[in-house]
C-alpha positions as CSV (number, residue, x, y, z in Angstrom):
1,X,22.4,2.4,17.9
2,X,19.5,4.6,18.8
3,X,19.9,6.6,15.6
4,X,19.7,3.4,13.5
5,X,16.6,2.3,15.3
6,X,15.0,5.7,14.8
7,X,15.9,5.6,11.1
8,X,14.3,2.2,10.7
9,X,11.2,3.4,12.5
10,X,11.0,6.4,10.2
11,X,11.4,4.1,7.3
12,X,8.3,2.0,8.3
13,X,6.2,5.2,8.5
14,X,6.9,5.8,4.8
15,X,6.4,2.3,3.3
16,X,3.2,2.1,1.4
17,X,2.1,-1.4,0.6
18,X,-0.8,-2.5,-1.7
19,X,0.0,-2.8,-5.3
20,X,3.3,-3.8,-6.8
21,X,5.4,-0.7,-6.3
22,X,8.9,0.6,-6.7
23,X,9.0,4.1,-5.3
24,X,11.6,6.6,-4.4
25,X,10.9,7.7,-0.9
26,X,12.4,10.5,1.2
27,X,12.7,10.6,4.9
28,X,14.0,13.5,7.0
29,X,16.3,12.1,9.7
30,X,18.2,14.3,12.1
31,X,17.7,17.3,9.9
32,X,19.0,15.6,6.7
33,X,16.8,14.3,3.9
34,X,17.6,10.6,3.1
35,X,16.3,8.9,0.0
36,X,15.6,5.2,-0.7
37,X,14.0,3.0,-3.2
38,X,11.2,0.9,-1.7
39,X,10.0,-2.2,-3.5
40,X,6.9,-4.2,-2.5
41,X,5.1,-7.0,-4.5
42,X,1.5,-6.7,-5.5
43,X,-1.1,-7.5,-2.8
44,X,1.5,-8.2,-0.1
45,X,-0.1,-9.3,3.2
46,X,0.4,-7.3,6.3
47,X,3.3,-8.0,8.7
48,X,5.7,-9.4,6.2
49,X,9.5,-9.3,6.6
50,X,11.5,-6.2,5.6
51,X,15.0,-6.5,4.0
52,X,17.3,-3.5,3.9
53,X,20.1,-4.0,1.4
54,X,23.0,-1.5,1.4
55,X,25.1,-0.5,-1.6
56,X,28.9,-0.5,-1.6
57,X,31.1,2.5,-1.4
58,X,30.7,5.0,-4.3
59,X,27.5,3.3,-5.5
60,X,23.8,4.1,-4.9
61,X,20.4,2.5,-4.3
62,X,19.7,2.2,-8.0
63,X,23.0,0.3,-8.6
64,X,22.2,-2.0,-5.7
65,X,18.7,-2.7,-7.0
66,X,19.9,-3.3,-10.5
67,X,22.7,-5.7,-9.5
68,X,21.0,-7.9,-6.9
69,X,18.1,-10.3,-7.1
70,X,16.1,-8.9,-4.2
71,X,13.1,-7.7,-6.2
72,X,12.7,-11.2,-7.6
73,X,13.0,-12.7,-4.2
74,X,10.5,-10.2,-2.9
75,X,8.0,-11.3,-5.5
76,X,8.5,-15.0,-4.7
77,X,8.5,-14.6,-0.9
78,X,6.2,-11.6,-0.4
79,X,8.7,-9.4,1.4
80,X,9.4,-5.7,1.2
81,X,12.9,-4.6,0.1
82,X,14.4,-1.2,0.8
83,X,17.5,0.2,-0.9
84,X,18.7,3.3,1.0
85,X,21.1,5.8,-0.5
86,X,24.2,6.6,1.5
87,X,25.3,10.2,2.0
88,X,27.4,11.2,-1.0
89,X,27.5,7.4,-1.9
90,X,29.1,6.5,1.4
91,X,27.9,5.1,4.7
């Protein structure tokens, strides 16, 4: 549980909010580089909710983003969405 909390904390350090953005971010966690797509609507106010959406087995962050409606919901509700990649497409 502590590892998950540390990962989420590290994630917050790398989320840049300001203009509408979809960025591929990398975080080094426990000696391993983890990647994720971060999406934030334009001019999002501070202290908004964060949604982390996980892909299925043998998929990736891009697949998850392309096949969900989270970016549209993020625009409507002013939230940040993060699509992390599993290691070798697995959790």
